[in-house]
C-alpha angles and dihedrals in degrees: 000000000000089000094046093053098035114129093235090052091048091053093049092048092047088057093047094046094060112118109299088231085080082084103216093181104192147065103262129212109201125190105202093162130263119317128193121227134192097205135009112249117226127219097243127224096323095098142350121273115271116256134186085274090062132227120275125241111283145142131235108205095095143290128240090350088076087072101025110047124078094231095055092042085061093044091054094034094129091057092053102040098052098257094109092150089067095054110119118185089200093060107100095188111144092001092098093060106027111111122215126243109261114263143119093269097050123120114207093197126078111233119193090192133016113225144198123193113197119229092183139024112280119194115212092253097050102084102290127165118285122195141182093230094210113102089182088065086088087081090061092046094050096046097039095087089057095062121105097248093062117088115242092243095050127082092191090275097312113140140158115273093018129095115260102264128215106201139183089235096061107013106035097136090057096046090057084076095053104132133178125230119243125257113305128203132211107286096026117125125207123202133189136178113275092242096046122124108241141169143172114245120234116252119229097184108022114204105199128300127324113205128195136167119223106228115159131190110251122176124218100258137139094274094050093040088057092050097044097078093058091049090047092053091047090051092052091050097040089241130142112262116252095260092055132075111275096255098131090183094151093065090084097043110113093197101038121142112284136194091262089059092061120100122207092277091052092046092052092048092055094041096250091127 
């Protein structure tokens, strides 16, 4: 929580949450200076925890709801109505209100950028983030199931309650661009477009533990405003938020983060002010 509400983090997120039309077309590594943190923050139910074997290429914006729900049909309208040339991955229209299809991998919040904040030094060959730094690749991913070589009952591996996969079988041209980030140091934060393919590389010769906190950039918008009360109530009770596994381990922590420990940034983020 100290990291989430830190002034340096707030300034970085304020920059990232500017209108997406600013077209910052890259995965950014930002060094805002060291931050201290009471507890590491997990990534929720969206994907399994990385291991020395790595974590395969995937996306987090949704699964079948990207084709099925009315809100996402509007968000990707140019891909579906034949005006593909007008598709702009930096246009957030309808994304701030479109709900996700219920499932164990859903994320109720809208995140403009995904983010890692390093708690330790991570050399480039020790399981760092890899991305396909092409936000526009979403057009390929969304239209790929419609091509003739894909069976009618297959959405290129996309299924409810599973992360959106990017596989060699269906998305080989995109995965040729899969690229790792450089070395990161404790206090660095790494940010990537919310629709970007990403993975964690396997580690052949692991040198100790690499620790990161998952802290995304999420604007105050109707979708996030609707989700905030449930997170606020979970925070007050020490419970896991609704999008996370029901672990509730903080309920028994005598010194867990409390309302009085929140600064103004933290209070705004949880809807206290």
